[in-house]
N, C-alpha and C positions, 0 to 999 in steps of 0.2 A: 495711314500706314502703307508703306511700300509693299507691293505685291509682285515683286520681280520673280520670274521663273528661275528655278535653280539650274545651273549648268550641270552637265553630266559629271564633271569633276567634283562637284559639291555633294553628290548623292551618297557617298560612302559605300559604294558597291563592293561586294565581296569578290575576290578572285575565285577561280574554280577551286583552288586548294583551300582557301578560307571557307568556301561554302561546304566543301566535303568535311572539313573539321568542325564546323559549327554544330551546336546542339540543335537537333531537329525537333520540329513539332510532331508529337506522337500520332501522326495520321499516315495511313497507307491508302493509296488510291488504286482501285482495280477498274480497268476499262474492259468491259464485257462486249466484245464484238462491235467496237466503234469503227465505222467505215470511213469517215472523213479524215483525211490526212491533216487538213487545217485544224480540225477539232483536236486531234491528238497533239499537235504542236502547241495549241493554246492551253491544253491541260498541263503540258510540261512547263510552260511559262508561268502559269498560275501556281503550280507546285513549287517552282523555284521561288516565287515571291513570298510564299508562306513557309519556306524551309521544310517542306513535306519529306518524310522519311524515304518513301519509295513508291514507284508506280509499277503495277503489273499490267502488261499488255496481253490480252487474252483473245483467243479465237482469231477472227479476221482482222483484228486491230493490227495495223502496220507497225513496223519497228524502224527506229532510226538505224542508219542514216537514210534519209529520203529528203529530196529538195523541198517537197511540199510540207513536210513536218518541220524542217529547218526554217522555212519561211516565216512561220508563226512562232516557233519555239525560241528563235533568236539566241541559240546557244544553250538553252536550258537542258537539252539532251546530254550535254557534257557535265552538268552540275548535279542534276537529280538522278539518284540511283534508280535503275529500272531493270526489269527482267521480263522475258516473254514466257508465257505459259499457254499451251494449247487449249487447256480446259479451265474455264473460270471456276467451275465447281471444285476442281482439285485444289486450287489455291485457297478458296474459301474454307474448305474443310481442313487444310493444313494450318491456316492461320487460327482457326477456331481451336484446333488441337493444341496450338501453342498458347492458348488463353487470350487471344485477341478477339474482341467483339467485332462482328461484321454487320454492317448496316447497308442495305440496298437503298438507293435513292430512287424512289419510284412512287407511283400512285397505287395504293393497294388497301385492301380491307385491313383495318387495325393499324394503319400507319400513324406514326407520331409526327405532328407538324414540327417543322424545323424550329420555329420560334419557341416551342415547348420542350424540345430535346435538350438534355443536359449531358455532355460527355462526362465520363467518370474521371475525376481529377487524377492526373499522373498515369493514366492507362492509355495504351495505344489502341486506336480503333482503325478499322478498315472500312472504306466507303466504296461501294460498287456503283458505277455509272454505266448505263447501258446504251445499246444501239439507238441511233437517231430515229428510227421508225418503230422498232419493236420493243425498245426499252431493255430492262434487265431481264434475262431469261427467267421463266417461272421457277425452274428448279433451283436457281441461285437465290431468288426471292424467298422461296420456301426454306432454304437452308440458312438464311441470314438470321441473326439474333433478333433483328427488328428491321422495320422499314421506316425511313424518314421521308416525309413529303414536304416539298416546298409549297407553302400556301400561295395560291394564284387566284385572282379575282376576275380576270378578264374572260373573254370568250374562247380563247385557244387552249388554255390549260395544258400548255407544254412550253418548255424552254429549250433552246439549243443546248446540247450536252456541254459545250464549253462554258456557256453562261451558268448552267446548273452547277457545274464544278466550281466556278468562281463564287457563286452565292453561298454554297455549302461550306467550302473551305474557309471563306472569310468569316462566316458565322461561327464555325467551330474554333477557328484560330482565336477569334476575339473572346469567346467563352473560356477557352483554355488559358489564355493569358490573364483574364480576370480572376481565374481561380488559383493562380500561382501566388 
């Protein structure tokens, strides 16, 4: 069987307008004090790949346009809806008041392992990803509806924030698509 790589013209990519009009995956991403511009850009690109509803950039998290965000986002800052909020806790509380379940992606007591977590069918959820060194702020973890942990078996027990985002978004995207 032929294993020819597809050309860009064969990938059926959405235009910016098509992306904005497309039905979104019911996931919101909150970046809590993420300091690396390359990580921020990578999160935008991953959010684009899975048609994520929106990204909230909070605290010290930089905002587009910035060349180092653009370098890894590859234009995804033009497709994915985003908003800056000074305080992560404020957006967490606002989303919860709107009936959206908020989950911190962190290692914490009582965390649910990602492979065991099942999103509520048809419901929007918000996922909080934290700072590269300090993780998600404790007050945000405490205010979350639950904590989801990525199972890790090696010696480091940490993943880069952009990798964590990719792992969690893919897992929830796949689970949500299977439940439709």
